[in-house]
C-alpha positions in Angstrom: -26.0 -7.6 57.8 -24.9 -4.0 58.3 -23.4 -2.7 61.5 -23.4 1.0 62.4 -21.7 2.7 65.3 -24.0 5.7 65.3 -27.6 5.1 64.2 -29.2 8.2 65.6 -29.3 10.0 62.2 -30.1 7.2 59.9 -33.3 7.4 58.0 -34.7 4.1 56.7 -37.1 3.9 53.8 -39.8 2.1 55.8 -39.0 3.3 59.3 -38.7 7.1 59.3 -37.0 8.0 61.5 -35.2 4.9 62.8 -35.4 4.3 66.5 -31.9 2.8 66.7 -30.4 -0.5 66.0 -33.6 -2.5 66.6 -35.3 -1.1 63.5 -32.3 -1.6 61.4 -32.1 -5.3 62.4 -35.9 -5.6 61.9 -35.5 -4.1 58.4 -32.7 -6.6 57.6 -34.9 -9.4 58.9 -37.8 -8.4 56.6 -35.5 -8.2 53.6 -34.1 -11.7 54.4 -37.6 -13.1 54.5 -38.5 -11.4 51.2 -35.3 -12.7 49.7 -36.1 -16.3 50.7 -39.7 -16.1 49.4 -38.7 -14.4 46.2 -35.8 -16.7 45.5 -38.0 -19.8 45.8 -40.8 -18.2 43.8 -38.6 -17.2 40.9 -36.8 -20.6 40.9 -40.1 -22.4 40.6 -41.4 -20.0 37.9 -38.2 -20.7 35.9 -38.9 -24.5 36.3 -35.5 -25.0 38.0 -35.0 -27.6 40.8 -32.8 -26.7 43.8 -30.2 -29.0 42.3 -30.2 -27.3 38.9 -29.9 -23.8 40.5 -27.1 -25.1 42.8 -25.3 -26.6 39.9 -25.5 -23.4 37.8 -24.2 -21.4 40.8 -21.6 -24.1 41.7 -22.9 -24.3 45.3 -24.4 -27.1 47.3 -28.1 -27.9 47.2 -28.1 -27.5 51.0 -27.0 -23.9 50.6 -29.8 -23.1 48.2 -32.2 -24.7 50.7 -30.8 -22.5 53.5 -31.3 -19.4 51.3 -34.9 -20.4 50.5 -35.7 -21.0 54.2 -34.1 -17.8 55.2 -31.5 -19.6 57.3 -28.5 -18.1 55.5 -27.8 -15.0 53.5 -25.8 -14.8 50.3 -23.1 -12.2 49.6 -23.3 -9.5 47.0 -21.5 -11.4 44.3 -23.8 -14.4 44.7 -26.8 -12.1 44.7 -25.6 -10.6 41.5 -25.2 -14.1 40.0 -28.7 -15.1 41.1 -30.1 -12.0 39.6 -28.4 -12.7 36.2 -29.2 -16.4 36.2 -32.9 -15.9 37.1 -33.2 -12.8 35.0 -34.7 -10.6 37.7 -33.4 -7.5 39.4 -31.5 -7.5 42.7 -34.2 -5.1 44.0 -36.9 -7.7 43.1 -35.0 -10.5 44.9 -34.7 -8.3 48.0 -38.3 -7.3 48.0 -37.8 -3.7 47.2 -39.8 -3.8 43.9 -42.6 -6.0 42.6 -41.2 -6.4 39.1 
């Protein structure tokens, strides 16, 4: 989650112009939901169980479940590892592209 001290001049891709911090938080929430949906979708398409994904990433199955339910966010390094392991772009995982 990003924090800004001055949001008055920020232009968001989907909210032009932003009306302050509420839209930024809403945008982050949408991206989190997309990430959760996309992660589960791609994992299933790759015929991976949550345990197999967790083992490959050296994290707990519980953490993978949290990500897929949108209850936790992963950091950039883990996002990069997920992207490489699942052979999809980070933009796809975040819902910014459809390919």
